[in-house]
C-alpha positions in Angstrom: 1.7 -6.9 11.0 3.5 -8.8 8.2 7.3 -8.4 7.9 9.6 -10.0 5.3 13.4 -10.5 5.6 15.1 -10.9 2.3 18.7 -11.9 3.1 21.1 -14.5 1.8 23.2 -14.6 5.0 21.7 -16.9 7.6 23.5 -15.2 10.4 22.0 -11.8 9.6 18.6 -13.4 9.0 18.6 -14.8 12.5 19.8 -11.5 13.9 16.9 -9.6 12.3 14.4 -12.3 13.5 15.8 -12.0 17.0 15.6 -8.2 17.0 12.0 -8.3 15.5 10.9 -10.7 18.3 12.5 -8.5 20.9 10.9 -5.4 19.5 7.5 -7.2 19.3 7.7 -8.2 22.9 8.8 -4.7 24.1 6.0 -3.0 22.2 3.3 -5.6 22.6 2.8 -6.1 18.9 1.8 -9.0 16.7 4.5 -9.5 14.0 4.4 -12.4 11.5 7.9 -12.9 10.1 8.7 -14.4 6.6 12.2 -15.1 5.4 13.6 -15.3 1.8 17.1 -16.1 0.7 17.3 -14.0 -2.4 15.4 -11.3 -4.3 14.1 -13.6 -7.1 12.5 -16.0 -4.6 10.8 -13.1 -2.9 9.5 -11.4 -6.1 8.2 -14.7 -7.4 6.2 -15.2 -4.2 5.5 -11.5 -3.6 1.9 -10.3 -2.8 1.2 -6.8 -1.9 0.4 -7.6 1.7 3.7 -7.0 3.5 3.9 -4.0 5.8 7.7 -3.9 6.2 10.5 -5.4 4.1 14.1 -5.7 5.3 16.0 -6.0 2.0 19.7 -7.0 1.7 21.5 -5.1 -1.1 24.0 -7.7 -2.2 22.4 -11.0 -3.1 22.9 -13.6 -5.8 20.5 -13.9 -8.8 18.6 -10.7 -8.0 20.0 -7.9 -5.8 18.1 -5.7 -3.4 17.9 -2.7 -5.7 16.4 -4.6 -8.6 14.0 -6.5 -6.2 12.8 -3.3 -4.6 12.3 -1.7 -8.0 10.0 -4.6 -8.9 8.2 -4.3 -5.6 7.4 -0.6 -6.3 5.8 -1.5 -9.6 3.2 -3.4 -7.5 3.1 -1.7 -4.1 4.0 1.9 -3.5 3.1 1.9 0.2 5.0 -0.9 1.9 8.0 0.1 4.0 11.4 -0.9 2.6 14.5 -0.9 4.8 17.8 -1.7 3.2 20.5 -3.7 5.0 24.1 -3.9 3.7 27.8 -4.0 4.7 28.5 -0.9 2.6 27.1 2.6 3.0 27.9 3.3 -0.7 24.6 1.9 -1.7 22.5 4.2 0.6 21.9 6.8 -2.1 20.2 4.2 -4.2 17.5 3.9 -1.6 16.0 7.2 -2.7 15.0 5.7 -6.1 12.6 3.2 -4.4 11.6 5.4 -1.5 13.3 3.3 1.1 12.6 4.4 4.7 16.1 3.8 6.0 19.5 2.1 5.5 21.0 -0.2 8.1 24.6 -1.1 8.0 26.0 -4.5 9.2 26.9 -5.5 11.8 23.4 -4.6 13.2 23.0 -2.9 16.5 19.7 -3.3 18.3 19.4 0.4 19.4 19.7 1.5 15.8 17.4 -1.2 14.6 14.8 -0.2 17.3 14.8 3.4 16.1 14.3 2.4 12.5 11.5 0.0 13.5 9.8 2.8 15.5 9.8 5.0 12.4 8.5 2.1 10.3 5.7 1.4 12.7 4.6 5.0 12.6 4.6 5.0 8.8 2.6 1.8 8.7 0.1 3.1 11.1 -0.3 6.3 9.2 -1.0 4.4 6.0 -3.3 1.7 7.3 -6.4 4.0 7.1 -5.3 5.3 3.6 -5.2 2.0 1.7 -7.3 -1.0 0.9 -6.2 -4.5 0.0 -7.8 -6.1 -3.1 -7.8 -9.9 -3.7 -8.2 -11.0 -7.3 -7.6 -14.7 -7.6 -4.0 -15.3 -6.7 -3.2 -11.6 -7.0 -3.2 -9.2 -4.1 -3.1 -5.4 -4.6 -2.8 -2.7 -2.0 -4.2 0.6 -3.3 -3.9 4.0 -1.7 -7.5 5.4 -1.5 -6.3 8.8 -2.7 -5.3 7.2 -6.0 -8.9 5.9 -6.6 -10.8 8.1 -9.0 -14.0 6.1 -9.1 -15.4 2.6 -8.7 -18.0 0.9 -10.8 -19.8 -2.4 -10.8 -20.5 -4.5 -13.9 -21.7 -8.1 -14.1 -20.8 -8.9 -10.5 -17.3 -7.5 -10.8 -16.1 -4.3 -9.2 -13.7 -2.1 -11.2 -11.3 0.3 -9.5 -10.2 3.1 -11.8 -7.1 4.7 -10.3 -4.5 7.3 -11.3 -2.1 4.5 -11.9 -4.0 1.5 -13.3 -7.3 -0.3 -13.3 -8.1 -3.3 -11.1 -11.2 -5.5 -10.9 -12.3 -8.0 -8.3 -15.4 -10.2 -7.8 -17.3 -8.4 -5.0 -20.1 -5.9 -4.5 -20.2 -2.1 -4.1 -21.7 -2.6 -0.7 -18.7 -4.5 0.5 -16.2 -2.1 -1.1 -18.1 0.9 0.4 -17.5 -0.4 3.9 -13.7 0.0 3.4 -13.9 3.6 2.2 -14.2 6.8 4.3 -17.7 8.2 3.9 -16.5 11.8 3.9 -14.5 11.3 0.8 -16.3 8.6 -1.2 -20.0 8.6 -2.1 -22.3 6.8 -4.6 -23.6 9.0 -7.3 -25.9 6.2 -8.4 -26.4 2.5 -7.8 -23.5 1.5 -10.0 -20.7 4.0 -9.1 -18.7 5.2 -6.1 -16.8 8.4 -6.7 -13.8 10.0 -5.0 -14.8 13.6 -4.2 -11.1 14.6 -4.5 -11.4 14.3 -8.3 -14.8 16.0 -8.8 -14.5 19.0 -11.1 -18.1 19.8 -11.8 -21.8 18.8 -11.6 -24.3 19.0 -14.4 -28.0 18.4 -14.5 -27.8 14.6 -14.7 -24.1 13.9 -14.4 -21.0 14.5 -12.3 -17.5 15.2 -13.8 -14.8 13.1 -12.1 -11.3 13.4 -13.5 -12.7 14.5 -16.9 -15.0 11.5 -16.9 -18.8 12.2 -17.0 -20.7 9.8 -14.8 -24.5 9.6 -14.4 -25.9 10.9 -11.1 -29.3 9.7 -9.9 -31.9 12.3 -9.1 -32.5 10.7 -5.6 -28.8 11.1 -4.7 -28.0 14.4 -6.2 -28.9 16.5 -3.1 -26.8 14.2 -0.8 -23.8 14.3 -3.2 -23.9 18.1 -3.3 -24.1 18.4 0.5 -21.2 16.0 1.1 -19.1 17.6 -1.7 -19.7 21.1 -0.2 -18.5 19.8 3.2 -15.5 18.1 1.6 -14.4 21.2 -0.2 -14.8 23.3 2.9 -12.9 20.9 5.2 
């Protein structure tokens, strides 16, 4: 599990690290901790591979609200926990879907309760997201946002409800990361999300208003799995 602490106060950074190590030991977890002294530094180095982020609100250069807004443009799934001296900022956490708001000075019992909630959320999301690496960029995508996936010239393109992404890979490798009861190949070049199927024609399948070719050899299997999916 990867956790970031974005905090300009060294004392509170050390307190959070101490609490995280204690929580790790008590719960037999494996937590990698990364620290940043301001929001700009964190955003400049941010990759969509943090599970939990402790974000101070009041920081120089770029505050916690602005930093969290930029995070949400890239990663909608990571857990954000705000930390501040003032409760007046708590309401702003809703705008970036923050899990909780911790007030300073930090008490371990309250921290522990928040971490327990964060762990549950991380665990519930782990099987619902895949991480894509494209050069220096890393993306975490909720599988329910994927409409369909196609391969073209040794690159795999992910068409999602939010954006399109492409990586150098193969459909075979991508297929291993997806639940077989929700995703299926309609031919050798496409994987479709059954959630977005709206119809099947003679030689094609309609996915989110997009008509994709369906091979004759796979049509029976697609129909059977789609029927099970709809009835589940």
